[in-house]
Z-matrix of the N, CA and C atoms (Angstrom, degrees):
N
C 1 1.464
C 2 1.478 1 109.07
N 3 1.315 2 114.48 1 140.11
C 4 1.475 3 121.52 2 178.73
C 5 1.528 4 110.58 3 -84.48
N 6 1.320 5 117.16 4 144.90
C 7 1.438 6 123.43 5 167.70
C 8 1.512 7 104.30 6 -111.25
N 9 1.342 8 114.36 7 120.95
C 10 1.482 9 121.17 8 -172.97
C 11 1.523 10 105.91 9 -113.93
N 12 1.347 11 113.20 10 133.85
C 13 1.479 12 121.21 11 178.40
C 14 1.515 13 109.51 12 -90.29
N 15 1.325 14 117.19 13 118.53
C 16 1.430 15 122.29 14 176.62
C 17 1.532 16 110.02 15 -86.97
N 18 1.305 17 118.89 16 116.54
C 19 1.454 18 120.76 17 -177.02
C 20 1.510 19 114.77 18 -68.38
N 21 1.348 20 117.79 19 -13.23
C 22 1.459 21 121.46 20 177.59
C 23 1.563 22 111.57 21 -92.29
N 24 1.332 23 114.81 22 -42.71
C 25 1.498 24 117.57 23 176.17
C 26 1.498 25 112.65 24 -78.96
N 27 1.347 26 116.28 25 -19.53
C 28 1.440 27 125.44 26 176.04
C 29 1.606 28 108.71 27 63.75
N 30 1.322 29 114.34 28 46.27
C 31 1.424 30 118.49 29 174.53
C 32 1.540 31 111.77 30 -159.83
N 33 1.320 32 118.86 31 153.38
C 34 1.461 33 121.54 32 179.57
C 35 1.548 34 105.36 33 -86.84
N 36 1.343 35 114.15 34 136.97
C 37 1.503 36 119.44 35 177.27
C 38 1.506 37 107.10 36 -133.45
N 39 1.330 38 109.71 37 170.75
C 40 1.498 39 117.99 38 -176.96
C 41 1.567 40 111.69 39 -69.94
N 42 1.302 41 117.67 40 151.16
C 43 1.460 42 124.33 41 -175.82
C 44 1.546 43 111.19 42 -56.07
N 45 1.302 44 117.18 43 -34.12
C 46 1.473 45 120.50 44 -176.58
C 47 1.521 46 115.23 45 -60.19
N 48 1.336 47 116.26 46 -19.30
C 49 1.446 48 119.53 47 177.98
C 50 1.520 49 115.53 48 -82.21
N 51 1.318 50 115.16 49 -6.30
C 52 1.440 51 121.43 50 -175.42
C 53 1.549 52 113.82 51 -121.69
N 54 1.293 53 114.63 52 160.94
C 55 1.433 54 121.03 53 175.55
C 56 1.545 55 108.59 54 -133.25
N 57 1.338 56 115.17 55 132.63
C 58 1.474 57 119.50 56 175.49
C 59 1.526 58 107.27 57 -78.47
N 60 1.363 59 115.55 58 135.06
C 61 1.399 60 120.83 59 -177.34
C 62 1.550 61 111.62 60 -113.37
N 63 1.313 62 118.20 61 9.17
C 64 1.441 63 119.61 62 177.55
C 65 1.510 64 113.60 63 108.01
N 66 1.288 65 112.69 64 -167.08
C 67 1.448 66 122.31 65 -175.91
C 68 1.538 67 111.86 66 -67.27
N 69 1.315 68 115.48 67 137.67
C 70 1.490 69 121.44 68 179.71
C 71 1.538 70 111.39 69 -89.63
N 72 1.300 71 113.55 70 161.67
C 73 1.502 72 124.71 71 173.34
C 74 1.542 73 111.10 72 62.23
N 75 1.299 74 118.25 73 43.83
C 76 1.445 75 123.57 74 176.38
C 77 1.523 76 105.72 75 -99.67
N 78 1.359 77 116.11 76 117.95
C 79 1.479 78 120.88 77 -173.22
C 80 1.548 79 110.25 78 -89.86
N 81 1.298 80 115.61 79 130.47
C 82 1.457 81 122.00 80 175.76
C 83 1.552 82 109.13 81 -70.82
N 84 1.300 83 118.98 82 140.90
C 85 1.519 84 119.59 83 177.38
C 86 1.527 85 110.37 84 -55.29
N 87 1.333 86 115.71 85 133.66
C 88 1.442 87 120.03 86 -177.13
C 89 1.560 88 115.00 87 -72.82
N 90 1.309 89 116.20 88 -28.90
C 91 1.480 90 119.59 89 179.18
C 92 1.537 91 107.21 90 -117.15
N 93 1.314 92 117.63 91 82.40
C 94 1.497 93 121.05 92 -177.33
C 95 1.507 94 116.86 93 -53.96
N 96 1.382 95 114.89 94 -42.65
C 97 1.480 96 120.16 95 -177.76
C 98 1.513 97 113.51 96 -68.73
N 99 1.342 98 116.61 97 -19.84
C 100 1.442 99 119.17 98 -175.13
C 101 1.541 100 111.11 99 -113.17
N 102 1.332 101 116.06 100 11.86
C 103 1.437 102 121.70 101 -179.80
C 104 1.516 103 112.16 102 -87.22
N 105 1.295 104 117.23 103 135.24
C 106 1.493 105 120.73 104 -177.35
C 107 1.569 106 109.79 105 -70.22
N 108 1.314 107 115.31 106 162.79
C 109 1.491 108 120.15 107 178.63
C 110 1.527 109 109.51 108 -65.96
N 111 1.331 110 116.27 109 -35.73
C 112 1.461 111 117.52 110 179.56
C 113 1.527 112 113.05 111 -67.13
N 114 1.362 113 115.93 112 -34.13
C 115 1.475 114 118.26 113 177.09
C 116 1.528 115 110.46 114 -71.51
N 117 1.354 116 116.96 115 -40.42
C 118 1.455 117 119.62 116 174.65
C 119 1.515 118 113.24 117 -60.49
N 120 1.306 119 114.43 118 -43.50
C 121 1.485 120 119.69 119 179.12
C 122 1.490 121 112.28 120 -61.48
N 123 1.339 122 114.65 121 -41.56
C 124 1.472 123 118.20 122 176.92
C 125 1.520 124 112.52 123 -64.72
N 126 1.349 125 117.65 124 -41.05
C 127 1.444 126 123.40 125 179.16
C 128 1.536 127 110.72 126 -64.29
N 129 1.291 128 117.63 127 -45.30
C 130 1.460 129 122.01 128 -177.47
C 131 1.499 130 116.82 129 -74.76
N 132 1.348 131 116.28 130 -37.56
C 133 1.528 132 116.89 131 -165.73
C 134 1.556 133 113.95 132 -118.13
N 135 1.343 134 117.50 133 -23.70
C 136 1.481 135 115.99 134 -173.30
C 137 1.524 136 110.79 135 -96.33
N 138 1.349 137 115.46 136 127.56
C 139 1.451 138 118.90 137 178.99
C 140 1.531 139 107.11 138 -133.57
N 141 1.321 140 114.46 139 159.25
C 142 1.502 141 120.06 140 177.93
C 143 1.483 142 103.71 141 -76.75
N 144 1.391 143 115.33 142 152.84
C 145 1.454 144 121.36 143 174.24
C 146 1.539 145 105.59 144 -137.39
N 147 1.306 146 118.47 145 65.21
C 148 1.448 147 120.78 146 -171.66
C 149 1.535 148 112.63 147 -74.67
N 150 1.289 149 112.43 148 159.61
C 151 1.429 150 120.71 149 171.31
C 152 1.507 151 104.61 150 -102.55
N 153 1.366 152 117.01 151 109.89
C 154 1.443 153 120.38 152 -178.43
C 155 1.544 154 109.96 153 122.87
N 156 1.291 155 117.23 154 -143.66
C 157 1.452 156 124.21 155 -175.54
C 158 1.533 157 112.15 156 -64.74
N 159 1.361 158 114.64 157 130.76
C 160 1.448 159 118.60 158 -174.30
C 161 1.533 160 109.25 159 -145.22
N 162 1.296 161 117.99 160 139.74
C 163 1.487 162 122.35 161 178.52
C 164 1.526 163 106.48 162 -98.61
N 165 1.369 164 113.91 163 122.15
C 166 1.443 165 119.81 164 -175.73
C 167 1.550 166 111.85 165 -125.56
N 168 1.287 167 117.34 166 151.92
C 169 1.462 168 122.27 167 175.89
C 170 1.523 169 106.33 168 -102.42
N 171 1.335 170 115.39 169 131.61
C 172 1.477 171 123.63 170 179.83
C 173 1.521 172 108.37 171 -126.50
N 174 1.369 173 116.17 172 159.51
C 175 1.463 174 122.67 173 173.94
C 176 1.486 175 107.40 174 -128.11
N 177 1.344 176 114.82 175 138.21
C 178 1.440 177 119.29 176 178.05
C 179 1.537 178 108.67 177 -90.18
N 180 1.328 179 113.43 178 82.58
C 181 1.479 180 122.68 179 -165.33
C 182 1.536 181 110.10 180 -69.21
N 183 1.298 182 120.03 181 -37.49
C 184 1.470 183 121.69 182 -177.64
C 185 1.495 184 112.36 183 -98.14
N 186 1.353 185 117.57 184 13.36
C 187 1.433 186 122.67 185 178.16
C 188 1.487 187 112.08 186 -128.68
N 189 1.300 188 117.33 187 -116.03
C 190 1.476 189 121.33 188 -176.70
C 191 1.477 190 114.88 189 -73.59
N 192 1.361 191 116.84 190 -15.23
C 193 1.448 192 122.05 191 -179.60
C 194 1.549 193 115.03 192 69.02
N 195 1.317 194 115.81 193 20.76
C 196 1.472 195 119.17 194 179.57
C 197 1.486 196 110.14 195 -100.60
N 198 1.315 197 116.17 196 151.53
C 199 1.493 198 124.62 197 176.37
C 200 1.472 199 108.78 198 -87.78
N 201 1.344 200 115.18 199 146.68
C 202 1.460 201 122.11 200 176.10
C 203 1.540 202 107.35 201 -156.46
N 204 1.309 203 114.31 202 170.75
C 205 1.480 204 119.69 203 -176.76
C 206 1.535 205 111.36 204 -110.24
N 207 1.287 206 112.81 205 149.05
C 208 1.483 207 120.85 206 -177.32
C 209 1.497 208 109.02 207 -130.05
N 210 1.339 209 119.23 208 138.70
C 211 1.432 210 123.47 209 172.22
C 212 1.540 211 104.58 210 -100.80
N 213 1.353 212 117.68 211 116.44
C 214 1.422 213 120.86 212 -175.26
C 215 1.506 214 110.02 213 -134.28
N 216 1.338 215 117.23 214 143.55
C 217 1.458 216 124.05 215 176.54
C 218 1.540 217 106.24 216 -85.61
N 219 1.297 218 120.17 217 122.14
C 220 1.479 219 122.29 218 -174.29
C 221 1.542 220 109.80 219 -80.00
N 222 1.317 221 118.42 220 -11.87
C 223 1.469 222 120.12 221 178.31
C 224 1.538 223 111.13 222 -88.13
N 225 1.351 224 115.06 223 -47.97
C 226 1.434 225 122.29 224 -174.06
C 227 1.542 226 112.54 225 -96.98
N 228 1.319 227 117.76 226 -14.37
C 229 1.477 228 125.30 227 -175.22
C 230 1.511 229 112.75 228 67.30
N 231 1.301 230 118.68 229 8.27
C 232 1.496 231 123.08 230 178.81
C 233 1.507 232 106.59 231 -69.33
N 234 1.329 233 115.50 232 130.66
C 235 1.463 234 121.91 233 174.03
C 236 1.540 235 109.11 234 -91.13
N 237 1.302 236 116.86 235 118.60
C 238 1.436 237 122.78 236 -179.22
C 239 1.554 238 111.92 237 -75.52
N 240 1.332 239 113.64 238 -47.93
C 241 1.485 240 119.15 239 -179.39
C 242 1.540 241 110.07 240 -164.53
N 243 1.309 242 114.94 241 166.67
C 244 1.443 243 120.53 242 171.70
C 245 1.523 244 106.70 243 -137.73
N 246 1.332 245 116.57 244 150.58
C 247 1.491 246 121.64 245 -174.15
C 248 1.494 247 108.89 246 -153.11
N 249 1.346 248 117.69 247 157.54
C 250 1.447 249 121.41 248 -175.08
C 251 1.522 250 110.79 249 -69.73
N 252 1.357 251 113.82 250 161.40
C 253 1.475 252 118.99 251 174.44
C 254 1.505 253 108.83 252 -63.46
N 255 1.367 254 114.73 253 149.62
C 256 1.443 255 120.86 254 178.46
C 257 1.543 256 115.39 255 84.95
N 258 1.292 257 115.49 256 -10.80
C 259 1.468 258 121.32 257 174.35
C 260 1.516 259 111.46 258 -87.11
N 261 1.330 260 118.55 259 143.92
C 262 1.425 261 119.06 260 -178.56
C 263 1.504 262 112.16 261 -69.02
N 264 1.324 263 114.49 262 151.57
C 265 1.502 264 119.91 263 178.15
C 266 1.510 265 109.70 264 -64.70
N 267 1.397 266 115.15 265 143.12
C 268 1.425 267 118.82 266 176.97
C 269 1.553 268 109.78 267 -67.78
N 270 1.359 269 115.74 268 148.49
C 271 1.490 270 116.15 269 178.16
C 272 1.494 271 111.77 270 -68.21
N 273 1.340 272 113.21 271 156.27
C 274 1.465 273 119.57 272 177.55
C 275 1.491 274 108.43 273 -70.66
N 276 1.380 275 114.44 274 132.26
C 277 1.460 276 118.90 275 -179.35
C 278 1.491 277 113.42 276 -59.72
N 279 1.286 278 120.78 277 142.20
C 280 1.437 279 125.37 278 -178.25
C 281 1.531 280 110.82 279 -64.74
N 282 1.305 281 118.63 280 -33.95
C 283 1.466 282 120.23 281 179.01
C 284 1.531 283 110.67 282 -62.78
N 285 1.308 284 117.84 283 -38.10
C 286 1.462 285 119.85 284 179.80
C 287 1.526 286 110.11 285 -68.00
N 288 1.272 287 119.75 286 -36.07
C 289 1.433 288 123.46 287 -179.93
C 290 1.528 289 109.03 288 -66.91
N 291 1.347 290 118.94 289 -39.36
C 292 1.422 291 123.53 290 -178.84
C 293 1.503 292 109.86 291 -68.67
N 294 1.343 293 117.10 292 -42.52
C 295 1.491 294 119.49 293 -176.58
C 296 1.508 295 110.18 294 -68.95
N 297 1.355 296 119.05 295 -36.54
C 298 1.453 297 121.50 296 175.80
C 299 1.529 298 112.58 297 -66.27
N 300 1.332 299 113.77 298 -45.04
C 301 1.480 300 117.93 299 -177.77
C 302 1.491 301 113.20 300 -66.12
N 303 1.367 302 116.88 301 -30.54
C 304 1.475 303 119.48 302 -176.20
C 305 1.545 304 112.88 303 -91.02
N 306 1.335 305 117.94 304 -4.21
C 307 1.424 306 121.93 305 -179.24
C 308 1.543 307 111.22 306 -68.37
N 309 1.297 308 117.84 307 139.86
C 310 1.426 309 122.59 308 176.60
C 311 1.501 310 110.39 309 -72.28
N 312 1.352 311 119.75 310 138.14
C 313 1.431 312 121.98 311 178.72
C 314 1.507 313 114.37 312 -52.30
N 315 1.335 314 119.83 313 -28.17
C 316 1.408 315 125.12 314 -178.85
C 317 1.528 316 110.82 315 -77.91
N 318 1.314 317 118.85 316 -17.00
C 319 1.480 318 123.40 317 178.70
C 320 1.481 319 115.19 318 -83.21
N 321 1.340 320 116.39 319 -19.42
C 322 1.416 321 120.40 320 -175.13
C 323 1.538 322 108.66 321 -94.54
N 324 1.388 323 117.26 322 122.48
C 325 1.489 324 116.99 323 -177.63
C 326 1.512 325 114.08 324 -71.59
């Protein structure tokens, strides 16, 4: 079970209090009336599904009911950090970049 830190309540709570709402930092098209169907389709339906570090949007449904972002590893389920909506995503750690860059092509599935 995950323990998720709510940046608004300022405490870690059990996973059952939260709901994952999908990928974070997805920008809505700025000119809706002039946006092509392909762009709308991409905005509405296509999401990244990475193996590793992923930015997700969560809601504290059984608590303050506010939305916030979480940085979580999809392989290990380890939560790196959580931060309020509207705040910029934290940079990718340098160690992760080095480990990915130095991996042998045969090691990556």
